[in-house]
C-alpha positions in Angstrom: 87.3 82.0 119.1 90.0 79.4 119.9 91.3 77.6 116.9 93.7 75.3 118.8 93.8 74.0 122.3 96.7 72.3 124.1 95.9 72.0 127.8 95.0 75.6 128.6 97.0 77.2 125.8 94.9 78.5 122.9 95.7 79.8 119.5 93.7 82.9 118.5 93.6 84.9 115.2 92.6 88.5 115.4 92.2 91.5 113.0 93.8 94.7 114.1 90.4 96.0 115.4 89.7 92.8 117.3 93.1 92.4 119.0 92.5 92.7 122.8 94.2 95.5 124.6 95.8 93.3 127.3 97.5 91.2 124.6 98.5 94.3 122.6 100.3 95.8 125.5 102.1 92.5 126.3 103.2 92.4 122.6 104.3 96.1 122.6 106.3 95.6 125.8 108.1 92.6 124.4 108.9 94.4 121.1 110.2 97.5 123.1 112.7 95.3 124.9 113.7 93.0 122.0 113.8 95.5 119.1 114.4 98.9 120.8 115.3 100.5 117.4 111.6 100.5 116.6 110.9 102.7 119.6 113.2 105.7 119.0 112.7 109.3 117.7 109.0 109.9 116.8 108.2 106.3 117.8 109.7 106.5 121.3 106.2 106.4 122.8 104.9 103.9 120.3 101.7 102.2 121.4 101.1 100.0 118.4 102.4 96.5 117.4 102.3 96.7 113.6 101.4 99.6 111.4 97.9 99.7 110.0 99.3 100.2 106.5 100.7 96.6 106.7 97.2 95.1 107.2 98.1 93.1 110.3 96.5 89.8 111.3 97.5 88.8 114.8 98.2 85.1 115.6 98.8 84.4 119.2 99.2 81.6 121.7 97.6 82.6 125.0 97.1 81.0 128.4 94.8 82.6 131.0 95.3 86.0 129.4 99.1 85.7 129.3 100.7 86.1 125.8 103.0 83.2 125.2 103.9 83.5 121.5 103.0 86.0 118.7 103.3 86.8 115.1 101.7 89.1 112.6 100.8 88.2 109.1 101.1 91.4 107.0 100.8 92.2 103.3 101.6 94.9 100.7 101.7 95.4 97.0 105.3 95.1 95.8 106.4 96.2 92.4 109.4 94.1 91.1 110.9 94.0 87.7 107.8 95.6 86.1 105.2 93.3 87.8 103.1 94.1 90.9 102.8 91.2 93.3 100.7 90.8 96.4 103.3 90.0 99.0 102.5 88.6 102.4 104.9 88.1 105.3 105.5 87.4 108.9 106.7 90.0 111.4 107.0 90.4 115.1 107.6 86.6 115.7 108.4 86.0 119.3 107.9 83.7 122.2 108.4 84.9 125.8 111.6 83.5 127.3 110.0 81.3 129.9 108.0 79.5 127.2 110.9 78.9 124.8 112.2 75.5 123.7 108.7 74.0 124.1 107.6 74.2 120.4 105.4 77.3 120.7 107.5 79.3 118.2 107.1 76.5 115.7 103.4 76.5 116.3 103.0 80.2 115.7 105.2 80.2 112.6 103.3 77.2 111.2 100.0 79.0 111.9 101.2 82.2 110.2 102.6 80.3 107.2 99.3 78.4 106.8 97.4 81.7 106.9 99.6 82.9 104.0 99.3 79.7 102.0 95.5 80.0 102.2 95.5 83.7 101.3 95.5 85.4 97.9 99.2 86.0 98.1 101.5 85.8 95.0 104.5 85.7 97.3 105.5 85.2 100.9 108.5 87.2 102.1 110.1 88.5 105.2 113.6 89.3 106.6 115.2 87.7 109.7 118.6 87.0 111.3 120.8 84.5 109.6 120.7 82.3 112.7 117.0 81.7 112.1 117.3 80.4 108.5 117.0 76.7 109.4 114.1 77.4 111.7 112.0 79.1 109.0 113.2 76.6 106.3 111.6 73.8 108.4 108.3 75.6 107.7 108.9 75.7 103.9 110.5 79.2 103.6 113.3 79.5 101.1 116.5 81.5 101.9 117.1 83.8 98.9 120.9 83.8 99.2 121.5 85.7 95.9 118.8 88.4 96.4 119.7 92.0 97.2 117.1 94.2 98.9 116.8 98.0 99.4 114.4 100.1 101.4 113.7 103.7 100.6 113.2 105.0 97.1 115.0 103.8 93.9 116.6 107.3 93.8 117.9 107.0 97.4 118.1 103.3 98.2 119.4 101.9 101.5 120.9 98.4 101.3 119.5 95.8 103.7 122.6 93.8 104.7 121.9 92.9 108.3 119.1 90.4 107.6 118.4 87.6 105.2 115.4 87.3 102.9 113.1 84.3 103.2 110.4 83.7 100.5 107.6 81.5 99.3 106.5 81.5 95.6 102.7 80.8 95.7 100.6 81.9 92.7 101.6 81.1 89.1 102.7 84.7 88.7 104.8 84.4 91.9 106.4 81.2 90.7 107.3 82.7 87.3 108.9 85.7 89.1 111.3 83.6 91.2 114.3 84.1 88.9 113.8 87.9 88.9 113.7 87.9 92.8 116.9 85.9 92.8 118.8 88.0 90.3 117.4 91.6 90.3 117.5 94.1 93.1 114.3 94.2 95.2 113.1 97.7 96.2 111.0 97.1 99.2 110.1 100.7 99.6 109.3 102.6 102.8 111.7 102.9 105.8 111.5 99.4 107.1 111.1 95.7 106.1 108.9 93.2 107.9 
């Protein structure tokens, strides 16, 4: 069902099971070219956009079956400083080059952010390139310039130092935890961030 219409461009929201194959393959193809590191080793023949374990919701702008812009809203339980938070985030944010500089990226990030704001999230968080900080800040995301994040286990952590952390503090528990996220190491777990 279309949630937004501008000329022939429509905004759709899909669960993982509902995401149309033709849009999935357009997204996978873009990701393969833009972030080739996610398509190496055991993932070299990867045919998925976002891991099922991340509970993806697909938000896309489409015209006549052509994918223009895309993001996933994902979530996980994140233990930090002795408290377990429900953390939502954005991942796979992109707009095809021929559609850039027309506001579609802002529309897709606004839609993803709104989805998180209306959810049961304690926190919003994701990682991005430093050059995108102002873009996401325009949508209410806060750059956590004093935070340190590790992936992997606490016993064998790997520092994330090539991306910055953007966050939202949503529930009362999330708001109370802000200082801990600013000042204590974050162990994101797994082998990747969003």
